[in-house]
PQR file of N, CA, C, O and H, with PARSE charges and radii, in Angstrom:
ATOM      1  N   UNK A   1     129.332 116.919  56.259 -0.4000 1.5000
ATOM      2  CA  UNK A   1     128.836 117.744  55.177 -0.0000 2.0000
ATOM      3  C   UNK A   1     129.622 117.509  53.890  0.5500 1.7000
ATOM      4  O   UNK A   1     129.055 117.582  52.800 -0.5500 1.4000
ATOM      5  N   UNK A   2     130.896 117.234  54.002 -0.4000 1.5000
ATOM      6  CA  UNK A   2     131.683 117.015  52.795 -0.0000 2.0000
ATOM      7  C   UNK A   2     131.205 115.773  52.044  0.5500 1.7000
ATOM      8  O   UNK A   2     131.226 115.751  50.813 -0.5500 1.4000
ATOM      9  H   UNK A   2     131.356 117.175  54.887  0.4000 1.0000
ATOM     10  N   UNK A   3     130.776 114.744  52.769 -0.4000 1.5000
ATOM     11  CA  UNK A   3     130.263 113.537  52.113 -0.0000 2.0000
ATOM     12  C   UNK A   3     128.955 113.835  51.389  0.5500 1.7000
ATOM     13  O   UNK A   3     128.718 113.301  50.305 -0.5500 1.4000
ATOM     14  H   UNK A   3     130.759 114.762  53.769  0.4000 1.0000
ATOM     15  N   UNK A   4     128.105 114.674  51.967 -0.4000 1.5000
ATOM     16  CA  UNK A   4     126.855 115.052  51.307 -0.0000 2.0000
ATOM     17  C   UNK A   4     127.169 115.773  50.005  0.5500 1.7000
ATOM     18  O   UNK A   4     126.571 115.469  48.972 -0.5500 1.4000
ATOM     19  H   UNK A   4     128.297 115.107  52.847  0.4000 1.0000
ATOM     20  N   UNK A   5     128.096 116.723  50.036 -0.4000 1.5000
ATOM     21  CA  UNK A   5     128.490 117.460  48.832 -0.0000 2.0000
ATOM     22  C   UNK A   5     129.048 116.504  47.790  0.5500 1.7000
ATOM     23  O   UNK A   5     128.742 116.624  46.603 -0.5500 1.4000
ATOM     24  H   UNK A   5     128.582 116.971  50.875  0.4000 1.0000
ATOM     25  N   UNK A   6     129.864 115.557  48.231 -0.4000 1.5000
ATOM     26  CA  UNK A   6     130.448 114.580  47.319 -0.0000 2.0000
ATOM     27  C   UNK A   6     129.375 113.712  46.678  0.5500 1.7000
ATOM     28  O   UNK A   6     129.438 113.428  45.481 -0.5500 1.4000
ATOM     29  H   UNK A   6     130.112 115.459  49.194  0.4000 1.0000
ATOM     30  N   UNK A   7     128.394 113.292  47.464 -0.4000 1.5000
ATOM     31  CA  UNK A   7     127.338 112.432  46.941 -0.0000 2.0000
ATOM     32  C   UNK A   7     126.452 113.167  45.946  0.5500 1.7000
ATOM     33  O   UNK A   7     126.017 112.584  44.953 -0.5500 1.4000
ATOM     34  H   UNK A   7     128.343 113.522  48.435  0.4000 1.0000
ATOM     35  N   UNK A   8     126.185 114.431  46.203 -0.4000 1.5000
ATOM     36  CA  UNK A   8     125.325 115.207  45.315 -0.0000 2.0000
ATOM     37  C   UNK A   8     126.010 115.449  43.975  0.5500 1.7000
ATOM     38  O   UNK A   8     125.406 115.248  42.922 -0.5500 1.4000
ATOM     39  H   UNK A   8     126.539 114.904  47.009  0.4000 1.0000
ATOM     40  N   UNK A   9     127.262 115.876  44.012 -0.4000 1.5000
ATOM     41  CA  UNK A   9     127.947 116.220  42.771 -0.0000 2.0000
ATOM     42  C   UNK A   9     128.756 115.068  42.195  0.5500 1.7000
ATOM     43  O   UNK A   9     129.212 115.148  41.054 -0.5500 1.4000
ATOM     44  H   UNK A   9     127.753 116.039  44.868  0.4000 1.0000
ATOM     45  N   UNK A  10     128.940 114.006  42.955 -0.4000 1.5000
ATOM     46  CA  UNK A  10     129.727 112.884  42.476 -0.0000 2.0000
ATOM     47  C   UNK A  10     131.151 112.928  42.976  0.5500 1.7000
ATOM     48  O   UNK A  10     131.693 111.915  43.417 -0.5500 1.4000
ATOM     49  H   UNK A  10     128.570 113.941  43.882  0.4000 1.0000
ATOM     50  N   UNK A  11     131.756 114.089  42.912 -0.4000 1.5000
ATOM     51  CA  UNK A  11     133.139 114.252  43.372 -0.0000 2.0000
ATOM     52  C   UNK A  11     133.511 115.727  43.328  0.5500 1.7000
ATOM     53  O   UNK A  11     132.789 116.540  42.751 -0.5500 1.4000
ATOM     54  H   UNK A  11     131.316 114.913  42.554  0.4000 1.0000
ATOM     55  N   UNK A  12     134.616 116.061  43.926 -0.4000 1.5000
ATOM     56  CA  UNK A  12     135.165 117.402  43.762 -0.0000 2.0000
ATOM     57  C   UNK A  12     136.058 117.368  42.541  0.5500 1.7000
ATOM     58  O   UNK A  12     136.669 116.341  42.245 -0.5500 1.4000
ATOM     59  H   UNK A  12     135.202 115.401  44.395  0.4000 1.0000
ATOM     60  N   UNK A  13     136.139 118.465  41.837 -0.4000 1.5000
ATOM     61  CA  UNK A  13     136.952 118.489  40.624 -0.0000 2.0000
ATOM     62  C   UNK A  13     138.446 118.530  40.925  0.5500 1.7000
ATOM     63  O   UNK A  13     139.270 118.115  40.109 -0.5500 1.4000
ATOM     64  H   UNK A  13     135.643 119.299  42.077  0.4000 1.0000
ATOM     65  N   UNK A  14     138.780 119.036  42.106 -0.4000 1.5000
ATOM     66  CA  UNK A  14     140.189 119.101  42.472 -0.0000 2.0000
ATOM     67  C   UNK A  14     140.332 119.106  43.986  0.5500 1.7000
ATOM     68  O   UNK A  14     139.364 119.312  44.718 -0.5500 1.4000
ATOM     69  H   UNK A  14     138.111 119.373  42.768  0.4000 1.0000
ATOM     70  N   UNK A  15     141.545 118.878  44.432 -0.4000 1.5000
ATOM     71  CA  UNK A  15     141.820 118.961  45.868 -0.0000 2.0000
ATOM     72  C   UNK A  15     141.642 120.395  46.358  0.5500 1.7000
ATOM     73  O   UNK A  15     141.210 120.620  47.489 -0.5500 1.4000
ATOM     74  H   UNK A  15     142.330 118.711  43.837  0.4000 1.0000
ATOM     75  N   UNK A  16     141.973 121.360  45.510 -0.4000 1.5000
ATOM     76  CA  UNK A  16     141.790 122.765  45.886 -0.0000 2.0000
ATOM     77  C   UNK A  16     140.313 123.092  46.089  0.5500 1.7000
ATOM     78  O   UNK A  16     139.963 123.855  46.989 -0.5500 1.4000
ATOM     79  H   UNK A  16     142.324 121.178  44.591  0.4000 1.0000
ATOM     80  N   UNK A  17     139.455 122.525  45.262 -0.4000 1.5000
ATOM     81  CA  UNK A  17     138.015 122.739  45.404 -0.0000 2.0000
ATOM     82  C   UNK A  17     137.488 122.147  46.700  0.5500 1.7000
ATOM     83  O   UNK A  17     136.663 122.759  47.377 -0.5500 1.4000
ATOM     84  H   UNK A  17     139.739 121.905  44.531  0.4000 1.0000
ATOM     85  N   UNK A  18     137.962 120.960  47.044 -0.4000 1.5000
ATOM     86  CA  UNK A  18     137.560 120.327  48.302 -0.0000 2.0000
ATOM     87  C   UNK A  18     138.061 121.135  49.482  0.5500 1.7000
ATOM     88  O   UNK A  18     137.346 121.297  50.471 -0.5500 1.4000
ATOM     89  H   UNK A  18     138.633 120.463  46.493  0.4000 1.0000
ATOM     90  N   UNK A  19     139.282 121.644  49.392 -0.4000 1.5000
ATOM     91  CA  UNK A  19     139.853 122.460  50.465 -0.0000 2.0000
ATOM     92  C   UNK A  19     139.057 123.749  50.645  0.5500 1.7000
ATOM     93  O   UNK A  19     138.762 124.143  51.773 -0.5500 1.4000
ATOM     94  H   UNK A  19     139.863 121.512  48.589  0.4000 1.0000
ATOM     95  N   UNK A  20     138.711 124.405  49.542 -0.4000 1.5000
ATOM     96  CA  UNK A  20     137.923 125.642  49.622 -0.0000 2.0000
ATOM     97  C   UNK A  20     136.559 125.374  50.250  0.5500 1.7000
ATOM     98  O   UNK A  20     136.094 126.149  51.085 -0.5500 1.4000
ATOM     99  H   UNK A  20     138.952 124.084  48.626  0.4000 1.0000
ATOM    100  N   UNK A  21     135.923 124.283  49.850 -0.4000 1.5000
ATOM    101  CA  UNK A  21     134.623 123.921  50.407 -0.0000 2.0000
ATOM    102  C   UNK A  21     134.721 123.741  51.916  0.5500 1.7000
ATOM    103  O   UNK A  21     133.881 124.248  52.660 -0.5500 1.4000
ATOM    104  H   UNK A  21     136.301 123.654  49.172  0.4000 1.0000
ATOM    105  N   UNK A  22     135.740 123.024  52.369 -0.4000 1.5000
ATOM    106  CA  UNK A  22     135.909 122.773  53.802 -0.0000 2.0000
ATOM    107  C   UNK A  22     136.185 124.058  54.570  0.5500 1.7000
ATOM    108  O   UNK A  22     135.676 124.234  55.677 -0.5500 1.4000
ATOM    109  H   UNK A  22     136.423 122.612  51.765  0.4000 1.0000
ATOM    110  N   UNK A  23     136.971 124.945  54.010 -0.4000 1.5000
ATOM    111  CA  UNK A  23     137.272 126.214  54.680 -0.0000 2.0000
ATOM    112  C   UNK A  23     136.023 127.072  54.823  0.5500 1.7000
ATOM    113  O   UNK A  23     135.773 127.648  55.881 -0.5500 1.4000
ATOM    114  H   UNK A  23     137.384 124.803  53.111  0.4000 1.0000
ATOM    115  N   UNK A  24     135.246 127.152  53.759 -0.4000 1.5000
ATOM    116  CA  UNK A  24     134.026 127.958  53.795 -0.0000 2.0000
ATOM    117  C   UNK A  24     133.028 127.369  54.784  0.5500 1.7000
ATOM    118  O   UNK A  24     132.439 128.101  55.579 -0.5500 1.4000
ATOM    119  H   UNK A  24     135.449 126.683  52.899  0.4000 1.0000
ATOM    120  N   UNK A  25     132.831 126.046  54.741 -0.4000 1.5000
ATOM    121  CA  UNK A  25     131.898 125.404  55.682 -0.0000 2.0000
ATOM    122  C   UNK A  25     132.367 125.571  57.119  0.5500 1.7000
ATOM    123  O   UNK A  25     131.553 125.767  58.021 -0.5500 1.4000
ATOM    124  H   UNK A  25     133.310 125.452  54.095  0.4000 1.0000
ATOM    125  N   UNK A  26     133.673 125.495  57.337 -0.4000 1.5000
ATOM    126  CA  UNK A  26     134.222 125.680  58.677 -0.0000 2.0000
ATOM    127  C   UNK A  26     133.984 127.087  59.194  0.5500 1.7000
ATOM    128  O   UNK A  26     133.650 127.275  60.364 -0.5500 1.4000
ATOM    129  H   UNK A  26     134.335 125.336  56.604  0.4000 1.0000
ATOM    130  N   UNK A  27     134.156 128.076  58.326 -0.4000 1.5000
ATOM    131  CA  UNK A  27     133.919 129.471  58.697 -0.0000 2.0000
ATOM    132  C   UNK A  27     132.450 129.682  59.054  0.5500 1.7000
ATOM    133  O   UNK A  27     132.135 130.309  60.065 -0.5500 1.4000
ATOM    134  H   UNK A  27     134.428 127.922  57.376  0.4000 1.0000
ATOM    135  N   UNK A  28     131.558 129.159  58.224 -0.4000 1.5000
ATOM    136  CA  UNK A  28     130.118 129.290  58.477 -0.0000 2.0000
ATOM    137  C   UNK A  28     129.749 128.600  59.790  0.5500 1.7000
ATOM    138  O   UNK A  28     128.968 129.139  60.574 -0.5500 1.4000
ATOM    139  H   UNK A  28     131.813 128.650  57.403  0.4000 1.0000
ATOM    140  N   UNK A  29     130.297 127.428  60.031 -0.4000 1.5000
ATOM    141  CA  UNK A  29     130.021 126.710  61.268 -0.0000 2.0000
ATOM    142  C   UNK A  29     130.474 127.510  62.488  0.5500 1.7000
ATOM    143  O   UNK A  29     129.759 127.585  63.487 -0.5500 1.4000
ATOM    144  H   UNK A  29     130.931 126.990  59.394  0.4000 1.0000
ATOM    145  N   UNK A  30     131.655 128.102  62.406 -0.4000 1.5000
ATOM    146  CA  UNK A  30     132.174 128.902  63.508 -0.0000 2.0000
ATOM    147  C   UNK A  30     131.299 130.126  63.760  0.5500 1.7000
ATOM    148  O   UNK A  30     131.006 130.462  64.907 -0.5500 1.4000
ATOM    149  H   UNK A  30     132.237 128.042  61.594  0.4000 1.0000
ATOM    150  N   UNK A  31     130.887 130.785  62.692 -0.4000 1.5000
ATOM    151  CA  UNK A  31     130.026 131.963  62.818 -0.0000 2.0000
ATOM    152  C   UNK A  31     128.720 131.590  63.503  0.5500 1.7000
ATOM    153  O   UNK A  31     128.258 132.301  64.395 -0.5500 1.4000
ATOM    154  H   UNK A  31     131.125 130.513  61.759  0.4000 1.0000
ATOM    155  N   UNK A  32     128.131 130.485  63.090 -0.4000 1.5000
ATOM    156  CA  UNK A  32     126.869 130.040  63.705 -0.0000 2.0000
ATOM    157  C   UNK A  32     127.044 129.703  65.183  0.5500 1.7000
ATOM    158  O   UNK A  32     126.191 130.043  66.003 -0.5500 1.4000
ATOM    159  H   UNK A  32     128.507 129.908  62.365  0.4000 1.0000
ATOM    160  N   UNK A  33     128.142 129.039  65.523 -0.4000 1.5000
ATOM    161  CA  UNK A  33     128.388 128.658  66.918 -0.0000 2.0000
ATOM    162  C   UNK A  33     128.514 129.874  67.827  0.5500 1.7000
ATOM    163  O   UNK A  33     128.280 129.790  69.033 -0.5500 1.4000
ATOM    164  H   UNK A  33     128.834 128.763  64.857  0.4000 1.0000
ATOM    165  N   UNK A  34     128.887 131.007  67.232 -0.4000 1.5000
ATOM    166  CA  UNK A  34     129.024 132.241  68.002 -0.0000 2.0000
ATOM    167  C   UNK A  34     127.806 133.143  67.849  0.5500 1.7000
ATOM    168  O   UNK A  34     127.855 134.333  68.164 -0.5500 1.4000
ATOM    169  H   UNK A  34     129.077 131.075  66.253  0.4000 1.0000
ATOM    170  N   UNK A  35     126.710 132.560  67.361 -0.4000 1.5000
ATOM    171  CA  UNK A  35     125.421 133.259  67.223 -0.0000 2.0000
ATOM    172  C   UNK A  35     125.530 134.546  66.415  0.5500 1.7000
ATOM    173  O   UNK A  35     124.921 135.559  66.756 -0.5500 1.4000
ATOM    174  H   UNK A  35     126.670 131.594  67.106  0.4000 1.0000
ATOM    175  N   UNK A  36     126.301 134.494  65.357 -0.4000 1.5000
ATOM    176  CA  UNK A  36     126.449 135.643  64.459 -0.0000 2.0000
ATOM    177  C   UNK A  36     125.650 135.399  63.189  0.5500 1.7000
ATOM    178  O   UNK A  36     125.323 134.257  62.865 -0.5500 1.4000
ATOM    179  H   UNK A  36     126.796 133.670  65.080  0.4000 1.0000
ATOM    180  N   UNK A  37     125.339 136.459  62.480 -0.4000 1.5000
ATOM    181  CA  UNK A  37     124.630 136.366  61.208 -0.0000 2.0000
ATOM    182  C   UNK A  37     125.621 135.931  60.132  0.5500 1.7000
ATOM    183  O   UNK A  37     126.643 136.584  59.922 -0.5500 1.4000
ATOM    184  H   UNK A  37     125.604 137.386  62.744  0.4000 1.0000
ATOM    185  N   UNK A  38     125.317 134.830  59.454 -0.4000 1.5000
ATOM    186  CA  UNK A  38     126.235 134.256  58.470 -0.0000 2.0000
ATOM    187  C   UNK A  38     126.450 135.198  57.285  0.5500 1.7000
ATOM    188  O   UNK A  38     127.586 135.403  56.858 -0.5500 1.4000
ATOM    189  H   UNK A  38     124.487 134.300  59.624  0.4000 1.0000
ATOM    190  N   UNK A  39     125.382 135.765  56.759 -0.4000 1.5000
ATOM    191  CA  UNK A  39     125.506 136.663  55.601 -0.0000 2.0000
ATOM    192  C   UNK A  39     126.357 137.878  55.949  0.5500 1.7000
ATOM    193  O   UNK A  39     127.218 138.281  55.168 -0.5500 1.4000
ATOM    194  H   UNK A  39     124.459 135.598  57.106  0.4000 1.0000
ATOM    195  N   UNK A  40     126.115 138.463  57.125 -0.4000 1.5000
ATOM    196  CA  UNK A  40     126.918 139.614  57.554 -0.0000 2.0000
ATOM    197  C   UNK A  40     128.389 139.236  57.697  0.5500 1.7000
ATOM    198  O   UNK A  40     129.272 140.007  57.323 -0.5500 1.4000
ATOM    199  H   UNK A  40     125.414 138.136  57.760  0.4000 1.0000
ATOM    200  N   UNK A  41     128.649 138.050  58.237 -0.4000 1.5000
ATOM    201  CA  UNK A  41     130.029 137.593  58.425 -0.0000 2.0000
ATOM    202  C   UNK A  41     130.723 137.376  57.084  0.5500 1.7000
ATOM    203  O   UNK A  41     131.895 137.718  56.929 -0.5500 1.4000
ATOM    204  H   UNK A  41     127.931 137.423  58.541  0.4000 1.0000
ATOM    205  N   UNK A  42     130.012 136.816  56.125 -0.4000 1.5000
ATOM    206  CA  UNK A  42     130.602 136.592  54.800 -0.0000 2.0000
ATOM    207  C   UNK A  42     130.882 137.929  54.114  0.5500 1.7000
ATOM    208  O   UNK A  42     131.934 138.107  53.501 -0.5500 1.4000
ATOM    209  H   UNK A  42     129.060 136.538  56.251  0.4000 1.0000
ATOM    210  N   UNK A  43     129.939 138.866  54.219 -0.4000 1.5000
ATOM    211  CA  UNK A  43     130.159 140.194  53.639 -0.0000 2.0000
ATOM    212  C   UNK A  43     131.367 140.872  54.274  0.5500 1.7000
ATOM    213  O   UNK A  43     132.174 141.488  53.579 -0.5500 1.4000
ATOM    214  H   UNK A  43     129.085 138.722  54.717  0.4000 1.0000
ATOM    215  N   UNK A  44     131.490 140.759  55.584 -0.4000 1.5000
ATOM    216  CA  UNK A  44     132.634 141.346  56.278 -0.0000 2.0000
ATOM    217  C   UNK A  44     133.938 140.703  55.819  0.5500 1.7000
ATOM    218  O   UNK A  44     134.951 141.384  55.656 -0.5500 1.4000
ATOM    219  H   UNK A  44     130.834 140.258  56.149  0.4000 1.0000
ATOM    220  N   UNK A  45     133.908 139.400  55.612 -0.4000 1.5000
ATOM    221  CA  UNK A  45     135.110 138.698  55.156 -0.0000 2.0000
ATOM    222  C   UNK A  45     135.544 139.216  53.783  0.5500 1.7000
ATOM    223  O   UNK A  45     136.735 139.409  53.538 -0.5500 1.4000
ATOM    224  H   UNK A  45     133.085 138.847  55.744  0.4000 1.0000
ATOM    225  N   UNK A  46     134.588 139.440  52.897 -0.4000 1.5000
ATOM    226  CA  UNK A  46     134.928 139.971  51.572 -0.0000 2.0000
ATOM    227  C   UNK A  46     135.414 141.411  51.640  0.5500 1.7000
ATOM    228  O   UNK A  46     136.165 141.852  50.770 -0.5500 1.4000
ATOM    229  H   UNK A  46     133.620 139.283  53.095  0.4000 1.0000
ATOM    230  N   UNK A  47     134.997 142.144  52.658 -0.4000 1.5000
ATOM    231  CA  UNK A  47     135.461 143.528  52.850 -0.0000 2.0000
ATOM    232  C   UNK A  47     136.830 143.574  53.522  0.5500 1.7000
ATOM    233  O   UNK A  47     137.434 144.641  53.633 -0.5500 1.4000
ATOM    234  H   UNK A  47     134.387 141.786  53.365  0.4000 1.0000
ATOM    235  N   UNK A  48     137.316 142.427  53.969 -0.4000 1.5000
ATOM    236  CA  UNK A  48     138.630 142.376  54.584 -0.0000 2.0000
ATOM    237  C   UNK A  48     138.621 142.420  56.100  0.5500 1.7000
ATOM    238  O   UNK A  48     139.674 142.533  56.727 -0.5500 1.4000
ATOM    239  H   UNK A  48     136.825 141.560  53.879  0.4000 1.0000
ATOM    240  N   UNK A  49     137.430 142.329  56.695 -0.4000 1.5000
ATOM    241  CA  UNK A  49     137.330 142.325  58.156 -0.0000 2.0000
ATOM    242  C   UNK A  49     136.531 141.102  58.598  0.5500 1.7000
ATOM    243  O   UNK A  49     135.395 141.238  59.051 -0.5500 1.4000
ATOM    244  H   UNK A  49     136.575 142.237  56.185  0.4000 1.0000
ATOM    245  N   UNK A  50     137.114 139.910  58.471 -0.4000 1.5000
ATOM    246  CA  UNK A  50     136.383 138.691  58.821 -0.0000 2.0000
ATOM    247  C   UNK A  50     136.147 138.576  60.325  0.5500 1.7000
ATOM    248  O   UNK A  50     136.881 139.142  61.135 -0.5500 1.4000
ATOM    249  H   UNK A  50     138.037 139.799  58.102  0.4000 1.0000
ATOM    250  N   UNK A  51     135.112 137.834  60.670 -0.4000 1.5000
ATOM    251  CA  UNK A  51     134.853 137.521  62.063 -0.0000 2.0000
ATOM    252  C   UNK A  51     135.908 136.530  62.523  0.5500 1.7000
ATOM    253  O   UNK A  51     136.060 135.456  61.942 -0.5500 1.4000
ATOM    254  H   UNK A  51     134.516 137.374  60.012  0.4000 1.0000
ATOM    255  N   UNK A  52     136.634 136.895  63.568 -0.4000 1.5000
ATOM    256  CA  UNK A  52     137.648 136.005  64.131 -0.0000 2.0000
ATOM    257  C   UNK A  52     137.335 135.863  65.615  0.5500 1.7000
ATOM    258  O   UNK A  52     137.520 136.807  66.382 -0.5500 1.4000
ATOM    259  H   UNK A  52     136.511 137.768  64.041  0.4000 1.0000
ATOM    260  N   UNK A  53     136.860 134.683  66.025 -0.4000 1.5000
ATOM    261  CA  UNK A  53     136.512 134.508  67.437 -0.0000 2.0000
ATOM    262  C   UNK A  53     137.756 134.458  68.310  0.5500 1.7000
ATOM    263  O   UNK A  53     138.827 134.041  67.869 -0.5500 1.4000
ATOM    264  H   UNK A  53     136.710 133.916  65.402  0.4000 1.0000
ATOM    265  N   UNK A  54     137.598 134.886  69.537 -0.4000 1.5000
ATOM    266  CA  UNK A  54     138.705 134.755  70.489 -0.0000 2.0000
ATOM    267  C   UNK A  54     138.829 133.295  70.865  0.5500 1.7000
ATOM    268  O   UNK A  54     137.848 132.658  71.249 -0.5500 1.4000
ATOM    269  H   UNK A  54     136.728 135.225  69.895  0.4000 1.0000
ATOM    270  N   UNK A  55     140.019 132.773  70.757 -0.4000 1.5000
ATOM    271  CA  UNK A  55     140.243 131.383  71.127 -0.0000 2.0000
ATOM    272  C   UNK A  55     140.362 131.254  72.630  0.5500 1.7000
ATOM    273  O   UNK A  55     140.704 132.216  73.318 -0.5500 1.4000
ATOM    274  H   UNK A  55     140.816 133.291  70.446  0.4000 1.0000
ATOM    275  N   UNK A  56     140.084 130.084  73.134 -0.4000 1.5000
ATOM    276  CA  UNK A  56     140.155 129.863  74.578 -0.0000 2.0000
ATOM    277  C   UNK A  56     141.588 130.062  75.078  0.5500 1.7000
ATOM    278  O   UNK A  56     141.797 130.380  76.249 -0.5500 1.4000
ATOM    279  H   UNK A  56     139.806 129.302  72.575  0.4000 1.0000
ATOM    280  N   UNK A  57     142.573 129.876  74.199 -0.4000 1.5000
ATOM    281  CA  UNK A  57     143.969 130.075  74.620 -0.0000 2.0000
ATOM    282  C   UNK A  57     144.296 131.548  74.790  0.5500 1.7000
ATOM    283  O   UNK A  57     145.314 131.879  75.397 -0.5500 1.4000
ATOM    284  H   UNK A  57     142.403 129.617  73.248  0.4000 1.0000
ATOM    285  N   UNK A  58     143.448 132.457  74.264 -0.4000 1.5000
ATOM    286  CA  UNK A  58     143.696 133.889  74.387 -0.0000 2.0000
ATOM    287  C   UNK A  58     142.992 134.496  75.598  0.5500 1.7000
ATOM    288  O   UNK A  58     143.328 135.601  76.024 -0.5500 1.4000
ATOM    289  H   UNK A  58     142.620 132.187  73.771  0.4000 1.0000
ATOM    290  N   UNK A  59     142.031 133.788  76.143 -0.4000 1.5000
ATOM    291  CA  UNK A  59     141.292 134.310  77.273 -0.0000 2.0000
ATOM    292  C   UNK A  59     142.028 133.977  78.566  0.5500 1.7000
ATOM    293  O   UNK A  59     142.616 132.905  78.708 -0.5500 1.4000
ATOM    294  H   UNK A  59     141.758 132.890  75.797  0.4000 1.0000
ATOM    295  N   UNK A  60     141.982 134.902  79.487 -0.4000 1.5000
ATOM    296  CA  UNK A  60     142.650 134.651  80.764 -0.0000 2.0000
ATOM    297  C   UNK A  60     141.683 133.990  81.728  0.5500 1.7000
ATOM    298  O   UNK A  60     140.486 134.277  81.721 -0.5500 1.4000
ATOM    299  H   UNK A  60     141.505 135.773  79.371  0.4000 1.0000
ATOM    300  N   UNK A  61     142.199 133.125  82.535 -0.4000 1.5000
ATOM    301  CA  UNK A  61     141.403 132.414  83.521 -0.0000 2.0000
ATOM    302  C   UNK A  61     141.353 133.238  84.804  0.5500 1.7000
ATOM    303  O   UNK A  61     142.369 133.796  85.219 -0.5500 1.4000
ATOM    304  H   UNK A  61     143.171 132.892  82.541  0.4000 1.0000
ATOM    305  N   UNK A  62     140.188 133.321  85.432 -0.4000 1.5000
ATOM    306  CA  UNK A  62     140.132 134.060  86.686 -0.0000 2.0000
ATOM    307  C   UNK A  62     140.925 133.336  87.779  0.5500 1.7000
ATOM    308  O   UNK A  62     140.972 132.107  87.831 -0.5500 1.4000
ATOM    309  H   UNK A  62     139.363 132.868  85.095  0.4000 1.0000
ATOM    310  N   UNK A  63     141.531 134.121  88.627 -0.4000 1.5000
ATOM    311  CA  UNK A  63     142.360 133.525  89.682 -0.0000 2.0000
ATOM    312  C   UNK A  63     141.576 133.320  90.943  0.5500 1.7000
ATOM    313  O   UNK A  63     142.116 132.829  91.934 -0.5500 1.4000
ATOM    314  H   UNK A  63     141.493 135.119  88.585  0.4000 1.0000
TER
END
């Protein structure tokens, strides 16, 4: 996706802009993978309660 953005606009204006783009796209991708509503997740993030999925390292394995 970053290459598509680069091709459309020509380039990112700064490394910070490219970093922000990647972070936002990564968050949206994660939200989608967990079958959550993207708009609701973004609104929650702006309210200070972002969607944070449980990582596999936090889940316990059945014995």
